[in-house]
N, C-alpha and C positions, 0 to 999 in steps of 0.2 A: 395869046388864045384869049378866049373871053367865059369868065365866069360860068356860064351854062356848060363851058366843057367839064371830062371827068377823062382825063387821059390815060392812067391807070388804070383805072374801072377798065377803058372800056379796052385795054390791052390787056388784062387779068381775062375777060369776059370772051375775045378771040380766041386766045390759048387755051384757056377749060376748053373750047367750043371745036380744036383742032385735031382732025383724026387718026391722032401718034400714037406710035407702041411707046409706052415710058418707058425707059431703063435709065432714070433719075429718080431720085427720091421723091417724095416719100413714100414709105415701101407700099403703100396703100394701092397705091397706080388706078388714079384718079376716081377711087370709089371700088373698084374689081373686088383688091381683095380685104375692103372694109370690115369688121364686124356684125354683122346682120342687126344687132342689136341698137350698134348707134348711128347705122345707114335709117332703123326704122324710128331716130328719133330726128335723126339728123335730115334726111334725104340726099336722094345722088350727088346733085346739083353742089354741095359746098365740098365734096372731096375733088370732083373735076374739077375745080379752083383753088385749091389746095398743091399748090406748086410751087418749087422753087426757083429763084434766081435763072430763069432763062436767058438766053440774049433778047429776046424783046420784052422784057421785062425791067430789064435794066438793075442796077445796084445800090443797095440801101448806102453803102458804107462811100461809093466813087458815083454820084447821079449826074448820066449825062444825056438820059431820054427819058420816058416818060415818068419816072421817079421827080427828075428834076424839076418838069416840067409840073405836076403837080405842086411840088416842094413850092413852083416861083406863084403860081396860083391864090397857096395858101397865104403866104406872103401878102400878098395886095389884098387877100380879101382881111385878113388879122391885123392888118397898118404896120409889119415886120417889113423889113429889112432884106433879112433872109430867113425861112424858113426849116425845121429838119425833122423828119418824120421819125417818132418815135414806138418801138415796136413791143417794148419794156417798160410803157406807162410815165407815170412823170415820174416814176424814184429814179428810172436811168434818168432822165434831164433834169432832175436837181442833182445828183453825186456827179454828172459832167460838167452842171454848172461849179457847183465848185471846185472838183477837178482843175478845171480852167481856169479861176481866176486865183485860187489858192497855191501856194509851195509848200514842202513840211517846215514846218513852225511859223507858216502867215497867220497870223488873225482876220478871222475874219466874226462880223457884232452879226447876233441872229436874237431870233424871239426863243423864248424855253421854250415854247407851244409849237414848235418846230416839226414838218413830218420826220418820222425813224430814217428816210432817204437822205434828209439835212446828217443824219449822225452818221450814215454808213460813208457820205463824202467828205466827215471829219476823218473816218478812220484812214479810207481810201490817199485821202491826200496829205495825211498829218500835218494839216490846217488844227489851230488852237483857238476854241468857240468864246467869244467873249460875250457872255448873255445879257438880253434886256428880257426885265420881265414884262409881258404884256400885261395890258388894261385889267383886271378880274373883275368881275361884276357883282358881289354877295347877296346879289337878290337872284340870281338867274343863275349864281355856282357857275358860271363857265368864262373863260378868259377870249378878253377881244383881242384889238389888235395890239401895235406899238403906237404910244406917243412921237410926232415929232420932237417932243420935250427930252423925253428918254431915249432915242436915238442921239442927239444933239449933246448929252450928255456924254452918253459913248462915245461919240468920236471925239471930241472934246480930250477926252482922256488915253484914247487908242486911235489916235492919228497914223498909228503906223501900220494899222489894218488894211487888208488889198480889197477888202469887197466889203457891201453889208447885203443881206440876205431877210423879206418881210414875206411873212403867210397874210396873202391878202386874195379872195377872202377868205373866211376861216372858214370852218365846216357848219358854223349855224346863218354865215352868209354875213360877215358882220368886216367891212374893208376897211382899212387904215387910210390913211389922210395921205394917200402917194403921188401925188403934186409937192406939197411936203417936205417928204421924206426926199423924194429924190433931186428937190433943190438944195436939202443939206446934205446930201452923199455926193451930191456933184459938187460942190465946192469942197471938198476933199477930193477932188478928182478923184473918183472910185468906184463902182458899177453899182450899179441897185439890183440886185435878183430878186424876183418875183417869182415865190410860188402861188402861183394864180389857179391850182388842179383845179378849182372849185368855180372859177368864172368864166371858160370858154365860151359864153354864153353873151358875155358881156359889152363884145365891139358889136352886134348887130340890133340892138335897140337903143332907141334914143330916154328909154325911162329907165334904163338898167347900172348901176355904178361906171363910175370911169373907167375903161380897162386898163391896163399896168403901161402898157406902151404908148399909149395915150395919155398919158399921166405923168412920163419917163423915163418907166424903168427901160433899164440895158437891154435887159434881158428876162424875161419869160416864160413859165411851162405850164401849160397845161392837160387836163385830161379830157380831151376832146369824148370820151365814153360820157364823160358825167352826169354833162347835161347838155350836149349835143349827141348825136345819133350815131357815134361811132362804137365799133365791136371791143368788149370790156378787154381793158389795158392798150389802146391807143392812143396816143396823149400825139403836143406838138411842142416842137422850144422854137422860141422867137428870139428871134434879138434885133437892135437897131444901133445905130453909129459904132463908136472905133473903141470904146472901152472895154471890151470882152474881143479877145484874138478869139476868129471863127474858126483859121487854119486847126491852133489849139483846141478850142472846141470840139469840131470835128473829131480828132485823133482820140479825144477822152472818149466821146460815143463808142468810139469805135471799142473802146476798153467795157465799157459799162452793158454794152446792148449784143444780142444774140448775131453768132454768125450766119443763122439760119431764121432770118423776120420771115413772119408770116403773114403772108402777101393779102392774104385774107383779110386781116389786123390795117395795112396798108391800104386795100383800096378802100377799107368803111373811111380813112381817112381824106379821101378826094371826094367821096360821095358824101359825106358828111359838110363839108368844107360848101361843095358845090349846093347843096341845100341849105345852107345858114345863106350865103351868097346870093343866091336869085330867090330867098323866100322866107327868110332871116326874122325881117321884121312884122312881116305876117303872122309867123308861127308865133312867134314872140308877143305882139300883140293880147293873141288868145291866151297864150298863159298866163298873160301878168293879169288877165281878165279873169283868168278860174282862179286864181288864188287871190284877186281880191276877194271873189264871194265867198273861200275858204276861210280867208282870213276874216272878214268879217261878221261870218254865223259862229264862228270857236270865236272870237271875242266879243260877242256879244250872250254866250254859256255864261250859266253863274260857275263861279268857282276853279271859274278856266282863265287864262291867261295865255297871249300870247305875243312871243318878243316884239318888239317894236323898236323905233330908235331910241336910242337913248342920249342924253346930252354926257359925255365922258370922252376921257383924252384920245384913248384909242377906239374909239367907233365911228367914224365918219358917215357913213354908210352903210346901207342894210341891202342887202338884196330882195328885194319882196315877191321872187320866186321861192323863198326858202323859206318853211314854217317851222316854228320849233314851240309847239307848245304843253304850259306847267300843268301839268295832272294834282297834282300835291295839295292843291284847296279839296280835292274831290277823295281825299284821303289814299290816293294808288302812290304807288311809284313810278316811272315812267319805265320799269323793267316789268310793273303789273302789268301796268296798260296797254303797254307791248304786245305781251302772252295772251292777250284778251283781244286784244285787234289782231292779231295775225291767225290764232290758232279758231277762234269761231264768229271774227267779223268781218275777214275777207281783207283787212286792209293791214299791207306791211310797211309800218318804219322806215328810216333810211338808219338814225343810231339812235337807241333810248338812254337815258340816264337816268340817275336818280331820283331829280322831279320831274322829269319833263323827255319829251321826245322830236327830233326834227324828221322833217318831211322835205323831197326834192319837187320840187315840182317842174315837169319839162314839158317841150313842146307837144309832147309824149304823151299825155295824160288826156283825158277826157273830162267832159263836163261829168258825164254819166259814173265817171268817180271821182269828181269833185263830189259828188252828191251821196255817195258811198261814202266815203270819208265824214261828210257831216252828220251819216246816219247814224254811222259807225261811235262816234262820238254823242250822239244822243243817247244813243243808249248805255255808253260806258256811264254817261249819267246817273242813268237808275242805278248802280251798282255803287254807288259811292259809298265812302265810307268817312267816319268824322274826321277833319284836316290833322294832318300834324305836321310839327316842322321837323323838316328836310333839309340839313345843312354842312354843308365840308367844313371842315376847319380850313383855316386858311394851309397852303403851301407854306415848306420850311423853303431857306433855300442854303440848297449843299456847297458847298467850295470843292473847287476843284485839286484833287492833289497832283495826277500826272494827265496826259494829254490822254484821249478816246482812243486816239490808233497805238499808244503805250499801253495801253488797261488792255485792249482788244488781243494785243499780241503779246503780251504776260501770261505767264500761268496761270492759271486759277485752282481755286478750291476751293468745296463747297461746307460752309460753317454751319451750324445754329443759328437763329436769327438773335438770341442771346450776345451771341460771344462778334455777332458782325460789324456793333459799335465801334465806331475809330479806325476801321477797316477801308480801303478804294475798294470800288465796286466793281466787278468785270460787267457787272450786268448793265441793260437799258430797262428801267423797270417806267411803265406806262398804268396809269389810272386811271380805269375807264368807270364815272365820269371823274376830273372835268377832263380827262384826256392830253394835260400835258406831265411829260414825262416828268417822275418825282425824282426818279436818280439816274444818271449818265455813266457810262464805262471812264474810268477815274477820277470823280469822284470821290470824300469821304461820305461813311455812310454816318450818318446822326440817329441820336435818339427819337429826336422831332420827326424824323423821314421815316422811321422805323412807327413811331405811333401813327401817323399823318396816315401810312397805307395801310395799317389794322385797321383802322378807324373805317375805311373806305370799306375794307372786305364787310367790316361787323354792319354795314349801311345797305349793303346790297351790290355795290361794285364789284369787278372785276380790274385784276393784274394781266397786264400783256408786257413780255419780253423777259421774264423769269421765267428762270428752269422750274422754281416749285411757285404754282399760282396760288397757291395754301400760306404760304409764305412761313415755312415752319424753316426752309433756310434759303442760305443764300449765297451767291458765288461771290469772291472776292478775291484779289488781285494778290498772288502768293508771294 
């Protein structure tokens, strides 16, 4: 079947237009019973295509028809041996990857800046984390990737580990040296799992970083909705080789995906693949040109800095379509700049931080929007204040007390912050910035960790994952 084909999308279109009396889910019956307020927002067509697993639409968990054909086309387009469509986002893909490679008590090597879905995978599987500290950038206050040397040391010390998980690219577009990392991991005959949620576009242009599969990864998970044109929550999981058991992986995906997958999401994956396979290079060439224009203009503004490729062990390449802009030279925090851009200048970033903002550029952005971005920063330049130094303290390194799974299923209690020191955390607490969890379930709470979190709050950061976002109390394992 050629890459111009969209078997799943075509089947859904035909089913949506079929004149049938629907005595099946969903309850809105092709929009006939949908609330007028929702129909006014979305239109009737979306409800007509919001269908369940009809015979002609195949079955996500036992595909043999149009879903199988669409997944095979995706595998060819992305360079995989096999591809699975995900209707629960990259989150379920990461969880399934850990479940498929680790049994209870097995060790898995992964970076400290892993996504929360990796922690969920540890809790579900009972695997024991071996943490690698990512390369930290003291100038930008961000974490990059992991270095091959750090992974080599972890592998030598924990050769009994069952898998290695790497985040590449990071939220800021920083890619690790996956070729070297894959070589090291395979030297121990372990599977390399890559959280490539932000790198789905890499496979479709030679000027972008090397895709994880091409670098030698055994399994990669991509959020197709983040940088390509699928609907939000639509993702893919790809594998190659035989280091990951495909049958076990399929069973694990059944545990973490809905038994009522949304066909609008699945069909959007088929359409996004077809678009990239047939037009990807041309579309991304234009995206790269627009990104270069934005990067050049912003870099030339006095007091403003744009993240560029730097020499660092965990910084192999930078995705040029990802712009991270430091505004601290203008006397602004990233949060203040984000509020002004969003509320008054009509420009919205992806991620504000203490001293910078990160923007995602895709083939969906236009030249007019790039002009608007540049003009918005020119307006911000007239509102600058005396520069202030905004620096986060280095993150402490808590030690594990019990496994994340044991901590999650243990009874917990809430205690005042002053009495939490020396106790075992029952919460995952992730400060933004820098977006690296400071405490995981099962780790010992230290005075240094609390001081670090309090300082982040004082500097204007936010905490996620904890019941008390003001950090007056913490949940501990009883």
